[in-house]
N, C-alpha and C positions, 0 to 999 in steps of 0.2 A: 659600432666602431672599437677593436682592438686597441688598446695600449699597447705599446711594443717598448723593449728594451733588446738592445743588442749585445751578446755576452762573445765581442770579437775573438775568433780563433778558439773558441769553445763551444763543445756541442752540449745539449742540454740531454739530462738524464734523470733528472727529478724537481721537481717544484713543489713546495709547501708554503702556504699561509701562515701565520705567527696564530697560536692559539689566543695571544695575549693581547695582544696590539690591530687593531683592525686595519691598522694601513702598511703593516709591513708581509714582505715573504722574502723565501728564501729559494736560490736555484743550485744545483750541484752539477757541474759541468767538468768535461772533460778535454784537452787536445786529444789531434789524431784519433777521431772515434772513438777513444779509451783503448786503444791498445797499446800506445806507449805515450809517455811523456804525462805534463804535467795536468792541475785540475786547479779549479777556482771556485769558492765559494762567494755568491754573490747575494747582497742585503740589501733587497730594493723598498722603496718606499712608494705606496701609490697614492699619487694626485687623481686631482678630477679628470686630468687629460693627458696625462702622461706617468711614466716611470722612471724613476732616478735611483741612484745607487747610493746608499747609507755605509755600506762595508764591504771591501772586497778583500776573499782570504785566495792566495797562491799555496798551491800544494805539489809537493815533489811526485804524486801521484794523480793518477784520475779518480775522481768524485762519479761514484754512482747511484748515491742515495744520501738523503738526511733524514733529522726528525726533531723536531724541537721538544724542547724541556718542557712535561707540563708542570712542574714547579718554581722554575728560574725563569723570568718573563725574559731574559737578554740569552738565554743558552741554547745551543742547539749542537747537535752529534751530525760528524758524515763519516761513510763509508767509503773507503780509497782501493784501488787497484792492486795495492799493494800489502793487502790485507791488516789494514791499521783502520782504528777508530778515531776522529779526534774530537774533542770538546772544545765550544769556541764560546766566548763571551762577546758579544756584539759592542759593547762598551769599551772592548780591550782591541787593538788595532794590531795586525800584522801574524799574530802567532796565536795556537791553542794554548787553554788553561789546563790542556791533559792529552794525554795520548793514551790508545789500551792496544796491545799490540800482541795476539794471540790466534788469529785466523791465517792457515797459512797460504790462501789464497784471496782473491777479490772480495769484499764485501760486498754484496750484492743488495741488500736490504738493510733498514733500520726501523724501528719504530717504540716509542715509547707507550709504558702502559695507562693510557685514559683512566682507570679504576686506582690501583694503588699510587700511582704517579710515579715511584719514586728507583724506578727498574723500566730497560730496556732490553729488544729484545735483538739482535744481528744473526743474520743469514750469508751461508758465504757458499764460493764455489767449492771448498773444502767437504762440502758435504753435511757440514755441521750447522747447528740453532745455538745461538749461545745467550745468558743472559746476565744481564748488567747493571752493579748499582754503581754509578758515577761517582762515588765518593770512594770506591774500592779499585786498587789498580789493576786486581785481576775478577774474571769473570767466576759469578755465583754458580754457573750451572752449566753442561754441556748437552745439547741433546742431538742424539743419531737416531738414523731412522732412514733417511733419504740414501739412494746411490745417486751420484752425480750432482751436481750444482743446486742447492736451494735458493730459489729467485727470490719468495717473499715469503716472510713471517709476520701474520698479522693479530694484536690483541682481541681478543673477544671485548665490545665494545660497554659488556655489562661484567665482566666475571676480571678480577684481577689475577686466576690464577691459570687459566685457559685460552688458547693461539692457536691458530690453524697456519699452514704451512705447505708450500706447493715447489714444484722443482722438475729438473730435467729428467727426472725416471716417470716422467706423467702421471704422478700420484697426486694428491691434497692429503693432507695429515693432520687431524687432531690431536693436542696436546696438552697435560698439566701440568704445570711448576711443583704441583706436589707430588709427582708420581716418584717416589724414590731412586728408580733406575733411570728415569730420562729419558724412555721408550713411548712411542705413540700409542693413543689411546684408540682410535680409530682408523684405516685408510679408505678415505676415497677412492676408487676406480671408477674410469667414465671417458676421461680422456683420452684419445692416441696421440698425440703428440706431447713434448715439454709443457707445462703450465707455468705458466712466467708471472702471472700475477694471483692478488687475490684481499680480497676486502669483504667487511662486514657490513650489513644492515644495521645501521644504528638505531632502528625502532621496531626490527622485528630481532631478536637476538639469537634465535637458533639458525638465521638465515646467513650467507654469503655468496658473493660471485667470483668467478675464475674467467681468466683467459687464456689460451693455450694458442700453440703453434698449429694445431689440427685447425684453425680457423674456427672456433665457438666460441664463445660466450654460455657460459651455464650459471644456473643457479642450484644451492646447493640447502638442506637441510642436515645440522648437527643429527636430528633424531632417525636420520634414514641416509646410512653411508652407503648405502647397495645401489644407488640411481638418484642423479640429480632430478630437481624439482621442476624446471624448465630449462632449455636451451635457445639460443639465437645462432644463426649462421646453418653450416659453414657460408662465410664469406670469401671475398676474393684475398683479403690480407688479414692478418692477424692482429689479434690488440697485444700490445705491451703492457696498458695500464688497464685499469677498471677502479672506481672509486664513487660507492655510495655518495648520496646526500646526505648533508647533517642536517637538511631541513625537511625532510619525508623520506616514507618507505617508500617512495614508488620510482625514482630517477634515480640511474645508475649512469655514469662517466665512462666513455672509454676512449682509449688513444692510441693511436699505433703504427702502423706500418702503412695503412694506407692516407697517411701525411696530415690528418685532421683529428679532431675531438669529436663525438658524439655524446649526445643524453639519449638513453633511452626510456620510456616507459616501461618497467616490468612487468606489469599488469598486463598490456595486450603484446611484448614486443616491439614495440614500433618506435621507430626514431622519432623523436620530438625535436631536435637541435644538433646544427652541424656548424661546426666551425672550422672552415678548410683554407685559414691564411696562412696557413706555415707552406713552406716549399720542399721539407725534409721530412723525415720518420718524427716520431711525435712521440716522446718516451715519459712527458713528466705529466700529471693532472693532477688538480687538485681544487675544492669548494673552498670557498671562506666562509669561517666562524660566524661573520658579525652581519653578511650582506647577501640575504636569500637570492640565490641564482648567479652570484659573482662567483667567475671561475678563474682557472691559471691556469698554461701549457708551455711547455718548454720542448724545446726539438735540436735535431741534428742540423738547422737552418740557421741555428745560433742566434735564434729569438725566443725571449718569453712575452706573451700576450695577457694581457688581464683583459677582462669582457665580462659581460650578463645573458645570460641566459633566462628570456622571459616565461614567466609561469611555471617554471623547474622548481616548485619549493611548494606546491599544492599537495 
């Protein structure tokens, strides 16, 4: 049975568990489907039978993603429809502790560096990816190489300087922050439509997964940019998010336009679990770092769900 919390009036776009506190998660939401209007950041406590709000922050524009700090247990950043990034401290009510305004359009994804822990990435509808240190008011680097929206940029879990990105131009690109020109090292072609999401396998550092509007999920190896290792689909509906388990190399979670979240065994390409309690598109999915098999989802039905997937950590 899933624990539920209603983000009344706000559609869910992203949900992330805290990397420091086993009972905390955050949800980034937008009014009016993110087209116009306000946003809200909800910090939630997970109890044995329920979810309850710890803090809520209202923003002047919709929120599309969030990332918890890997250094400070109380801090997290959000990406907004107005192109801004805001840094919050959950021990301080009402207002952000910092704001960064460089992107010209919506900020679609944020991710803190797992290895160096001092920087985070942002990717935007303005076709750029930016590298930030929260202690610096301006971005450290800007990476250009996509045409159209960059939906996701994600750090390698083993390298402090390597990340991958995906976007509207149907491509996946591999980058290094050490490249002096800020250009991609390698493109990965193979999807036939926009690539919406990307995540690395935490146990196989050369492997990552992508989800596309072409209604497929693909597994890639950075050593072979010419073609995917495996492909699932095409399906009836596209997935909006992919997320590998932090406890096993074998399980990948997906969430999307079929109004559900699924867990796949990537060895066999089979679905081992489906959470179908949402009644609208599911745009956010995450795994707990503390409780093997525990997951969270959020969607356009204004619901955050937390539930357990039996056996998905072997």
